[in-house]
Backbone as XML, in Angstrom:
<?xml version="1.0"?>
<chain id="A" units="angstrom">
  <residue number="1" name="MET">
    <atom name="N" x="-44.980" y="45.183" z="-61.670"/>
    <atom name="CA" x="-44.608" y="46.574" z="-61.729"/>
    <atom name="C" x="-45.635" y="47.393" z="-62.487"/>
  </residue>
  <residue number="2" name="PHE">
    <atom name="N" x="-46.301" y="46.776" z="-63.474"/>
    <atom name="CA" x="-47.251" y="47.510" z="-64.302"/>
    <atom name="C" x="-48.318" y="48.197" z="-63.456"/>
  </residue>
  <residue number="3" name="GLU">
    <atom name="N" x="-48.830" y="47.498" z="-62.448"/>
    <atom name="CA" x="-49.883" y="48.089" z="-61.614"/>
    <atom name="C" x="-49.405" y="49.351" z="-60.904"/>
  </residue>
  <residue number="4" name="TYR">
    <atom name="N" x="-48.113" y="49.435" z="-60.656"/>
    <atom name="CA" x="-47.587" y="50.573" z="-59.910"/>
    <atom name="C" x="-47.108" y="51.714" z="-60.803"/>
  </residue>
  <residue number="5" name="ILE">
    <atom name="N" x="-46.463" y="51.382" z="-61.937"/>
    <atom name="CA" x="-45.902" y="52.463" z="-62.756"/>
    <atom name="C" x="-46.615" y="52.658" z="-64.082"/>
  </residue>
  <residue number="6" name="GLY">
    <atom name="N" x="-47.483" y="51.721" z="-64.466"/>
    <atom name="CA" x="-48.160" y="51.836" z="-65.753"/>
    <atom name="C" x="-47.254" y="51.391" z="-66.893"/>
  </residue>
  <residue number="7" name="ARG">
    <atom name="N" x="-47.547" y="51.844" z="-68.103"/>
    <atom name="CA" x="-46.832" y="51.397" z="-69.301"/>
    <atom name="C" x="-45.414" y="51.946" z="-69.416"/>
  </residue>
  <residue number="8" name="SER">
    <atom name="N" x="-45.130" y="53.045" z="-68.710"/>
    <atom name="CA" x="-43.833" y="53.695" z="-68.865"/>
    <atom name="C" x="-43.172" y="53.974" z="-67.523"/>
  </residue>
  <residue number="9" name="GLY">
    <atom name="N" x="-41.903" y="53.626" z="-67.444"/>
    <atom name="CA" x="-41.103" y="53.976" z="-66.275"/>
    <atom name="C" x="-40.215" y="55.143" z="-66.640"/>
  </residue>
  <residue number="10" name="LEU">
    <atom name="N" x="-40.678" y="56.339" z="-66.326"/>
    <atom name="CA" x="-39.953" y="57.543" z="-66.723"/>
    <atom name="C" x="-39.628" y="58.462" z="-65.548"/>
  </residue>
  <residue number="11" name="ASP">
    <atom name="N" x="-40.088" y="58.123" z="-64.363"/>
    <atom name="CA" x="-39.961" y="58.999" z="-63.209"/>
    <atom name="C" x="-39.076" y="58.336" z="-62.150"/>
  </residue>
  <residue number="12" name="SER">
    <atom name="N" x="-37.882" y="58.873" z="-61.935"/>
    <atom name="CA" x="-36.949" y="58.267" z="-60.978"/>
    <atom name="C" x="-37.497" y="58.307" z="-59.551"/>
  </residue>
  <residue number="13" name="ALA">
    <atom name="N" x="-38.249" y="59.332" z="-59.209"/>
    <atom name="CA" x="-38.839" y="59.399" z="-57.867"/>
    <atom name="C" x="-39.832" y="58.262" z="-57.661"/>
  </residue>
  <residue number="14" name="ARG">
    <atom name="N" x="-40.567" y="57.919" z="-58.703"/>
    <atom name="CA" x="-41.513" y="56.804" z="-58.613"/>
    <atom name="C" x="-40.772" y="55.478" z="-58.452"/>
  </residue>
  <residue number="15" name="ALA">
    <atom name="N" x="-39.598" y="55.357" z="-59.072"/>
    <atom name="CA" x="-38.790" y="54.143" z="-58.932"/>
    <atom name="C" x="-38.365" y="53.954" z="-57.483"/>
  </residue>
  <residue number="16" name="VAL">
    <atom name="N" x="-37.891" y="55.012" z="-56.863"/>
    <atom name="CA" x="-37.457" y="54.942" z="-55.466"/>
    <atom name="C" x="-38.653" y="54.640" z="-54.561"/>
  </residue>
  <residue number="17" name="LYS">
    <atom name="N" x="-39.782" y="55.251" z="-54.854"/>
    <atom name="CA" x="-41.002" y="54.996" z="-54.086"/>
    <atom name="C" x="-41.418" y="53.527" z="-54.221"/>
  </residue>
  <residue number="18" name="LEU">
    <atom name="N" x="-41.305" y="52.971" z="-55.412"/>
    <atom name="CA" x="-41.621" y="51.561" z="-55.649"/>
    <atom name="C" x="-40.743" y="50.659" z="-54.774"/>
  </residue>
  <residue number="19" name="VAL">
    <atom name="N" x="-39.469" y="50.968" z="-54.719"/>
    <atom name="CA" x="-38.549" y="50.172" z="-53.901"/>
    <atom name="C" x="-38.923" y="50.271" z="-52.428"/>
  </residue>
  <residue number="20" name="ASN">
    <atom name="N" x="-39.127" y="51.482" z="-51.942"/>
    <atom name="CA" x="-39.360" y="51.696" z="-50.519"/>
    <atom name="C" x="-40.743" y="51.269" z="-50.032"/>
  </residue>
  <residue number="21" name="GLU">
    <atom name="N" x="-41.755" y="51.394" z="-50.895"/>
    <atom name="CA" x="-43.118" y="51.093" z="-50.458"/>
    <atom name="C" x="-43.591" y="49.691" z="-50.834"/>
  </residue>
  <residue number="22" name="ILE">
    <atom name="N" x="-43.026" y="49.103" z="-51.859"/>
    <atom name="CA" x="-43.494" y="47.797" z="-52.321"/>
    <atom name="C" x="-42.411" y="46.730" z="-52.181"/>
  </residue>
  <residue number="23" name="ILE">
    <atom name="N" x="-41.266" y="46.949" z="-52.788"/>
    <atom name="CA" x="-40.244" y="45.907" z="-52.865"/>
    <atom name="C" x="-39.639" y="45.592" z="-51.502"/>
  </residue>
  <residue number="24" name="VAL">
    <atom name="N" x="-39.180" y="46.592" z="-50.780"/>
    <atom name="CA" x="-38.539" y="46.342" z="-49.482"/>
    <atom name="C" x="-39.523" y="45.731" z="-48.483"/>
  </residue>
  <residue number="25" name="PRO">
    <atom name="N" x="-40.715" y="46.287" z="-48.296"/>
    <atom name="CA" x="-41.631" y="45.654" z="-47.332"/>
    <atom name="C" x="-41.969" y="44.198" z="-47.683"/>
  </residue>
  <residue number="26" name="GLN">
    <atom name="N" x="-42.172" y="43.902" z="-48.954"/>
    <atom name="CA" x="-42.483" y="42.526" z="-49.340"/>
    <atom name="C" x="-41.292" y="41.610" z="-49.121"/>
  </residue>
  <residue number="27" name="SER">
    <atom name="N" x="-40.101" y="42.091" z="-49.383"/>
    <atom name="CA" x="-38.921" y="41.242" z="-49.221"/>
    <atom name="C" x="-38.606" y="40.987" z="-47.758"/>
  </residue>
  <residue number="28" name="ILE">
    <atom name="N" x="-39.023" y="41.881" z="-46.869"/>
    <atom name="CA" x="-38.821" y="41.676" z="-45.441"/>
    <atom name="C" x="-39.751" y="40.565" z="-44.943"/>
  </residue>
  <residue number="29" name="LEU">
    <atom name="N" x="-40.943" y="40.497" z="-45.529"/>
    <atom name="CA" x="-41.918" y="39.500" z="-45.100"/>
    <atom name="C" x="-41.577" y="38.095" z="-45.588"/>
  </residue>
  <residue number="30" name="THR">
    <atom name="N" x="-40.802" y="38.010" z="-46.644"/>
    <atom name="CA" x="-40.469" y="36.722" z="-47.223"/>
    <atom name="C" x="-39.002" y="36.698" z="-47.619"/>
  </residue>
  <residue number="31" name="ASP">
    <atom name="N" x="-38.441" y="35.527" z="-47.690"/>
    <atom name="CA" x="-37.046" y="35.403" z="-48.086"/>
    <atom name="C" x="-36.923" y="35.052" z="-49.570"/>
  </residue>
  <residue number="32" name="GLU">
    <atom name="N" x="-38.029" y="35.158" z="-50.289"/>
    <atom name="CA" x="-38.043" y="34.815" z="-51.705"/>
    <atom name="C" x="-37.327" y="35.869" z="-52.536"/>
  </residue>
  <residue number="33" name="LYS">
    <atom name="N" x="-37.040" y="35.490" z="-53.790"/>
    <atom name="CA" x="-36.425" y="36.431" z="-54.717"/>
    <atom name="C" x="-37.355" y="37.605" z="-54.990"/>
  </residue>
  <residue number="34" name="ILE">
    <atom name="N" x="-36.746" y="38.726" z="-55.275"/>
    <atom name="CA" x="-37.488" y="39.889" z="-55.762"/>
    <atom name="C" x="-37.603" y="39.702" z="-57.266"/>
  </residue>
  <residue number="35" name="ILE">
    <atom name="N" x="-38.815" y="39.632" z="-57.757"/>
    <atom name="CA" x="-39.031" y="39.482" z="-59.198"/>
    <atom name="C" x="-39.606" y="40.789" z="-59.718"/>
  </residue>
  <residue number="36" name="LEU">
    <atom name="N" x="-38.840" y="41.445" z="-60.577"/>
    <atom name="CA" x="-39.331" y="42.658" z="-61.229"/>
    <atom name="C" x="-39.902" y="42.233" z="-62.569"/>
  </residue>
  <residue number="37" name="ASP">
    <atom name="N" x="-41.218" y="42.184" z="-62.642"/>
    <atom name="CA" x="-41.918" y="41.727" z="-63.836"/>
    <atom name="C" x="-42.273" y="42.936" z="-64.695"/>
  </residue>
  <residue number="38" name="PHE">
    <atom name="N" x="-41.670" y="43.000" z="-65.859"/>
    <atom name="CA" x="-41.870" y="44.124" z="-66.767"/>
    <atom name="C" x="-43.024" y="43.900" z="-67.745"/>
  </residue>
  <residue number="39" name="SER">
    <atom name="N" x="-43.887" y="42.923" z="-67.494"/>
    <atom name="CA" x="-45.046" y="42.674" z="-68.370"/>
    <atom name="C" x="-45.875" y="43.942" z="-68.513"/>
  </residue>
  <residue number="40" name="GLY">
    <atom name="N" x="-46.192" y="44.280" z="-69.754"/>
    <atom name="CA" x="-47.031" y="45.445" z="-70.031"/>
    <atom name="C" x="-46.285" y="46.762" z="-70.056"/>
  </residue>
  <residue number="41" name="ILE">
    <atom name="N" x="-45.036" y="46.771" z="-69.645"/>
    <atom name="CA" x="-44.254" y="48.005" z="-69.644"/>
    <atom name="C" x="-43.551" y="48.124" z="-70.992"/>
  </residue>
  <residue number="42" name="THR">
    <atom name="N" x="-43.818" y="49.207" z="-71.675"/>
    <atom name="CA" x="-43.309" y="49.373" z="-73.029"/>
    <atom name="C" x="-42.160" y="50.358" z="-73.143"/>
  </residue>
  <residue number="43" name="ASN">
    <atom name="N" x="-41.926" y="51.128" z="-72.087"/>
    <atom name="CA" x="-40.910" y="52.168" z="-72.166"/>
    <atom name="C" x="-40.367" y="52.470" z="-70.776"/>
  </residue>
  <residue number="44" name="VAL">
    <atom name="N" x="-39.057" y="52.548" z="-70.679"/>
    <atom name="CA" x="-38.395" y="53.041" z="-69.467"/>
    <atom name="C" x="-37.237" y="53.919" z="-69.914"/>
  </residue>
  <residue number="45" name="ASN">
    <atom name="N" x="-36.818" y="54.805" z="-69.031"/>
    <atom name="CA" x="-35.637" y="55.605" z="-69.356"/>
    <atom name="C" x="-34.529" y="55.290" z="-68.358"/>
  </residue>
  <residue number="46" name="SER">
    <atom name="N" x="-33.351" y="55.785" z="-68.649"/>
    <atom name="CA" x="-32.197" y="55.476" z="-67.803"/>
    <atom name="C" x="-32.338" y="56.073" z="-66.410"/>
  </residue>
  <residue number="47" name="SER">
    <atom name="N" x="-32.973" y="57.209" z="-66.271"/>
    <atom name="CA" x="-33.175" y="57.792" z="-64.933"/>
    <atom name="C" x="-33.991" y="56.861" z="-64.052"/>
  </residue>
  <residue number="48" name="PHE">
    <atom name="N" x="-35.025" y="56.278" z="-64.629"/>
    <atom name="CA" x="-35.870" y="55.352" z="-63.885"/>
    <atom name="C" x="-35.095" y="54.096" z="-63.488"/>
  </residue>
  <residue number="49" name="THR">
    <atom name="N" x="-34.430" y="53.456" z="-64.453"/>
    <atom name="CA" x="-33.724" y="52.207" z="-64.138"/>
    <atom name="C" x="-32.534" y="52.454" z="-63.216"/>
  </residue>
  <residue number="50" name="ASN">
    <atom name="N" x="-31.824" y="53.545" z="-63.409"/>
    <atom name="CA" x="-30.705" y="53.854" z="-62.517"/>
    <atom name="C" x="-31.189" y="54.015" z="-61.079"/>
  </residue>
  <residue number="51" name="ALA">
    <atom name="N" x="-32.252" y="54.776" z="-60.893"/>
    <atom name="CA" x="-32.789" y="54.996" z="-59.548"/>
    <atom name="C" x="-33.346" y="53.699" z="-58.959"/>
  </residue>
  <residue number="52" name="LEU">
    <atom name="N" x="-34.068" y="52.951" z="-59.759"/>
    <atom name="CA" x="-34.662" y="51.695" z="-59.296"/>
    <atom name="C" x="-33.590" y="50.726" z="-58.814"/>
  </residue>
  <residue number="53" name="PHE">
    <atom name="N" x="-32.624" y="50.459" z="-59.680"/>
    <atom name="CA" x="-31.624" y="49.459" z="-59.339"/>
    <atom name="C" x="-30.626" y="49.944" z="-58.291"/>
  </residue>
  <residue number="54" name="LEU">
    <atom name="N" x="-30.258" y="51.215" z="-58.326"/>
    <atom name="CA" x="-29.337" y="51.723" z="-57.311"/>
    <atom name="C" x="-29.958" y="51.600" z="-55.922"/>
  </residue>
  <residue number="55" name="ASP">
    <atom name="N" x="-31.212" y="51.943" z="-55.799"/>
    <atom name="CA" x="-31.874" y="51.842" z="-54.507"/>
    <atom name="C" x="-31.939" y="50.381" z="-54.043"/>
  </residue>
  <residue number="56" name="ILE">
    <atom name="N" x="-32.224" y="49.472" z="-54.955"/>
    <atom name="CA" x="-32.251" y="48.044" z="-54.614"/>
    <atom name="C" x="-30.857" y="47.572" z="-54.194"/>
  </residue>
  <residue number="57" name="PHE">
    <atom name="N" x="-29.834" y="47.954" z="-54.948"/>
    <atom name="CA" x="-28.465" y="47.545" z="-54.617"/>
    <atom name="C" x="-28.046" y="48.089" z="-53.259"/>
  </residue>
  <residue number="58" name="LEU">
    <atom name="N" x="-28.403" y="49.329" z="-52.966"/>
    <atom name="CA" x="-28.030" y="49.923" z="-51.682"/>
    <atom name="C" x="-28.782" y="49.264" z="-50.517"/>
  </residue>
  <residue number="59" name="LYS">
    <atom name="N" x="-30.024" y="48.895" z="-50.742"/>
    <atom name="CA" x="-30.822" y="48.275" z="-49.683"/>
    <atom name="C" x="-30.391" y="46.840" z="-49.393"/>
  </residue>
  <residue number="60" name="PHE">
    <atom name="N" x="-30.032" y="46.089" z="-50.437"/>
    <atom name="CA" x="-29.768" y="44.662" z="-50.272"/>
    <atom name="C" x="-28.295" y="44.283" z="-50.411"/>
  </residue>
  <residue number="61" name="GLY">
    <atom name="N" x="-27.466" y="45.216" z="-50.865"/>
    <atom name="CA" x="-26.044" y="44.938" z="-51.041"/>
    <atom name="C" x="-25.772" y="44.293" z="-52.395"/>
  </residue>
  <residue number="62" name="SER">
    <atom name="N" x="-24.772" y="44.797" z="-53.093"/>
    <atom name="CA" x="-24.494" y="44.310" z="-54.447"/>
    <atom name="C" x="-24.130" y="42.828" z="-54.472"/>
  </residue>
  <residue number="63" name="ASN">
    <atom name="N" x="-23.544" y="42.312" z="-53.412"/>
    <atom name="CA" x="-23.191" y="40.891" z="-53.368"/>
    <atom name="C" x="-24.421" y="39.990" z="-53.308"/>
  </residue>
  <residue number="64" name="ASN">
    <atom name="N" x="-25.537" y="40.508" z="-52.797"/>
    <atom name="CA" x="-26.758" y="39.712" z="-52.663"/>
    <atom name="C" x="-27.652" y="39.755" z="-53.895"/>
  </residue>
  <residue number="65" name="ILE">
    <atom name="N" x="-27.396" y="40.681" z="-54.797"/>
    <atom name="CA" x="-28.286" y="40.882" z="-55.942"/>
    <atom name="C" x="-28.417" y="39.639" z="-56.819"/>
  </residue>
  <residue number="66" name="PRO">
    <atom name="N" x="-27.332" y="38.951" z="-57.178"/>
    <atom name="CA" x="-27.514" y="37.779" z="-58.053"/>
    <atom name="C" x="-28.462" y="36.718" z="-57.489"/>
  </residue>
  <residue number="67" name="LYS">
    <atom name="N" x="-28.470" y="36.533" z="-56.186"/>
    <atom name="CA" x="-29.369" y="35.525" z="-55.607"/>
    <atom name="C" x="-30.719" y="36.101" z="-55.183"/>
  </residue>
  <residue number="68" name="LYS">
    <atom name="N" x="-30.833" y="37.420" z="-55.120"/>
    <atom name="CA" x="-32.054" y="38.054" z="-54.619"/>
    <atom name="C" x="-32.952" y="38.628" z="-55.712"/>
  </residue>
  <residue number="69" name="LEU">
    <atom name="N" x="-32.379" y="39.043" z="-56.851"/>
    <atom name="CA" x="-33.130" y="39.791" z="-57.859"/>
    <atom name="C" x="-33.275" y="39.005" z="-59.158"/>
  </residue>
  <residue number="70" name="ARG">
    <atom name="N" x="-34.480" y="39.032" z="-59.703"/>
    <atom name="CA" x="-34.738" y="38.431" z="-61.010"/>
    <atom name="C" x="-35.561" y="39.416" z="-61.838"/>
  </residue>
  <residue number="71" name="ILE">
    <atom name="N" x="-35.175" y="39.573" z="-63.100"/>
    <atom name="CA" x="-35.904" y="40.421" z="-64.036"/>
    <atom name="C" x="-36.711" y="39.500" z="-64.937"/>
  </residue>
  <residue number="72" name="ALA">
    <atom name="N" x="-38.000" y="39.787" z="-65.119"/>
    <atom name="CA" x="-38.860" y="38.937" z="-65.933"/>
    <atom name="C" x="-39.620" y="39.758" z="-66.966"/>
  </residue>
  <residue number="73" name="ASN">
    <atom name="N" x="-39.888" y="39.138" z="-68.096"/>
    <atom name="CA" x="-40.761" y="39.686" z="-69.143"/>
    <atom name="C" x="-40.350" y="41.080" z="-69.612"/>
  </residue>
  <residue number="74" name="CYS">
    <atom name="N" x="-39.076" y="41.253" z="-69.824"/>
    <atom name="CA" x="-38.539" y="42.533" z="-70.272"/>
    <atom name="C" x="-38.559" y="42.566" z="-71.806"/>
  </residue>
  <residue number="75" name="LYS">
    <atom name="N" x="-39.269" y="43.503" z="-72.370"/>
    <atom name="CA" x="-39.351" y="43.631" z="-73.829"/>
    <atom name="C" x="-37.975" y="43.953" z="-74.415"/>
  </residue>
  <residue number="76" name="SER">
    <atom name="N" x="-37.761" y="43.504" z="-75.628"/>
    <atom name="CA" x="-36.457" y="43.665" z="-76.271"/>
    <atom name="C" x="-36.028" y="45.122" z="-76.390"/>
  </residue>
  <residue number="77" name="ASN">
    <atom name="N" x="-36.983" y="46.037" z="-76.539"/>
    <atom name="CA" x="-36.619" y="47.442" z="-76.704"/>
    <atom name="C" x="-36.144" y="48.105" z="-75.408"/>
  </residue>
  <residue number="78" name="ILE">
    <atom name="N" x="-36.327" y="47.454" z="-74.270"/>
    <atom name="CA" x="-35.863" y="48.060" z="-73.025"/>
    <atom name="C" x="-34.788" y="47.223" z="-72.315"/>
  </residue>
  <residue number="79" name="VAL">
    <atom name="N" x="-34.421" y="46.097" z="-72.889"/>
    <atom name="CA" x="-33.411" y="45.238" z="-72.267"/>
    <atom name="C" x="-32.101" y="45.992" z="-72.053"/>
  </residue>
  <residue number="80" name="GLU">
    <atom name="N" x="-31.623" y="46.719" z="-73.061"/>
    <atom name="CA" x="-30.358" y="47.445" z="-72.933"/>
    <atom name="C" x="-30.405" y="48.492" z="-71.829"/>
  </residue>
  <residue number="81" name="ILE">
    <atom name="N" x="-31.529" y="49.169" z="-71.690"/>
    <atom name="CA" x="-31.664" y="50.191" z="-70.650"/>
    <atom name="C" x="-31.662" y="49.535" z="-69.268"/>
  </residue>
  <residue number="82" name="VAL">
    <atom name="N" x="-32.311" y="48.400" z="-69.148"/>
    <atom name="CA" x="-32.335" y="47.666" z="-67.881"/>
    <atom name="C" x="-30.927" y="47.165" z="-67.554"/>
  </residue>
  <residue number="83" name="GLU">
    <atom name="N" x="-30.251" y="46.593" z="-68.539"/>
    <atom name="CA" x="-28.880" y="46.113" z="-68.310"/>
    <atom name="C" x="-27.945" y="47.250" z="-67.914"/>
  </residue>
  <residue number="84" name="ALA">
    <atom name="N" x="-28.077" y="48.387" z="-68.582"/>
    <atom name="CA" x="-27.244" y="49.549" z="-68.242"/>
    <atom name="C" x="-27.554" y="50.036" z="-66.824"/>
  </residue>
  <residue number="85" name="GLY">
    <atom name="N" x="-28.822" y="50.009" z="-66.439"/>
    <atom name="CA" x="-29.202" y="50.399" z="-65.084"/>
    <atom name="C" x="-28.615" y="49.475" z="-64.035"/>
  </residue>
  <residue number="86" name="LEU">
    <atom name="N" x="-28.575" y="48.179" z="-64.334"/>
    <atom name="CA" x="-27.968" y="47.214" z="-63.420"/>
    <atom name="C" x="-26.469" y="47.454" z="-63.281"/>
  </residue>
  <residue number="87" name="GLU">
    <atom name="N" x="-25.800" y="47.706" z="-64.395"/>
    <atom name="CA" x="-24.359" y="47.989" z="-64.365"/>
    <atom name="C" x="-24.064" y="49.263" z="-63.590"/>
  </residue>
  <residue number="88" name="TYR">
    <atom name="N" x="-24.845" y="50.310" z="-63.856"/>
    <atom name="CA" x="-24.672" y="51.579" z="-63.150"/>
    <atom name="C" x="-24.842" y="51.369" z="-61.647"/>
  </residue>
  <residue number="89" name="ALA">
    <atom name="N" x="-25.903" y="50.664" z="-61.262"/>
    <atom name="CA" x="-26.188" y="50.456" z="-59.842"/>
    <atom name="C" x="-25.077" y="49.669" z="-59.160"/>
  </residue>
  <residue number="90" name="ASP">
    <atom name="N" x="-24.548" y="48.672" z="-59.843"/>
    <atom name="CA" x="-23.476" y="47.873" z="-59.275"/>
    <atom name="C" x="-22.240" y="48.732" z="-59.018"/>
  </residue>
  <residue number="91" name="GLU">
    <atom name="N" x="-21.830" y="49.498" z="-60.021"/>
    <atom name="CA" x="-20.638" y="50.344" z="-59.892"/>
    <atom name="C" x="-20.847" y="51.454" z="-58.866"/>
  </residue>
  <residue number="92" name="ARG">
    <atom name="N" x="-21.969" y="52.136" z="-58.963"/>
    <atom name="CA" x="-22.224" y="53.290" z="-58.091"/>
    <atom name="C" x="-22.404" y="52.866" z="-56.631"/>
  </residue>
  <residue number="93" name="SER">
    <atom name="N" x="-23.087" y="51.756" z="-56.409"/>
    <atom name="CA" x="-23.286" y="51.309" z="-55.028"/>
    <atom name="C" x="-21.959" y="50.962" z="-54.372"/>
  </residue>
  <residue number="94" name="LYS">
    <atom name="N" x="-21.045" y="50.362" z="-55.117"/>
    <atom name="CA" x="-19.728" y="50.052" z="-54.581"/>
    <atom name="C" x="-18.942" y="51.318" z="-54.275"/>
  </residue>
  <residue number="95" name="GLU">
    <atom name="N" x="-19.070" y="52.331" z="-55.138"/>
    <atom name="CA" x="-18.407" y="53.617" z="-54.893"/>
    <atom name="C" x="-18.946" y="54.262" z="-53.615"/>
  </residue>
  <residue number="96" name="LEU">
    <atom name="N" x="-20.261" y="54.250" z="-53.448"/>
    <atom name="CA" x="-20.875" y="54.893" z="-52.298"/>
    <atom name="C" x="-20.530" y="54.170" z="-51.002"/>
  </residue>
  <residue number="97" name="ILE">
    <atom name="N" x="-20.489" y="52.858" z="-51.060"/>
    <atom name="CA" x="-20.192" y="52.080" z="-49.856"/>
    <atom name="C" x="-18.722" y="52.229" z="-49.466"/>
  </residue>
  <residue number="98" name="ASN">
    <atom name="N" x="-17.843" y="52.322" z="-50.442"/>
    <atom name="CA" x="-16.412" y="52.422" z="-50.166"/>
    <atom name="C" x="-15.922" y="53.852" z="-49.945"/>
  </residue>
  <residue number="99" name="ALA">
    <atom name="N" x="-16.807" y="54.812" z="-50.103"/>
    <atom name="CA" x="-16.407" y="56.220" z="-49.963"/>
    <atom name="C" x="-16.129" y="56.604" z="-48.531"/>
  </residue>
</chain>
């Protein structure tokens, strides 16, 4: 992810672009897990993680996330924001699908 977003994930539009231009095309080519490697990333905000994970959940389905998605090398200062983004995406994607 570092090569695409740099040291900080602060732009929700960039998160959605990352999913649509990098993550989805690569996952279509292979059946491997999606690994979001946070190496070198020192800061993210909730807008970024909410957009990133919600888009992933909507594209792959919340039931598939545990077997499809892996988070790696997440610094301790952003773990809570990443976890909150995952929770938000899980709840919101279910609301949107059931609406």
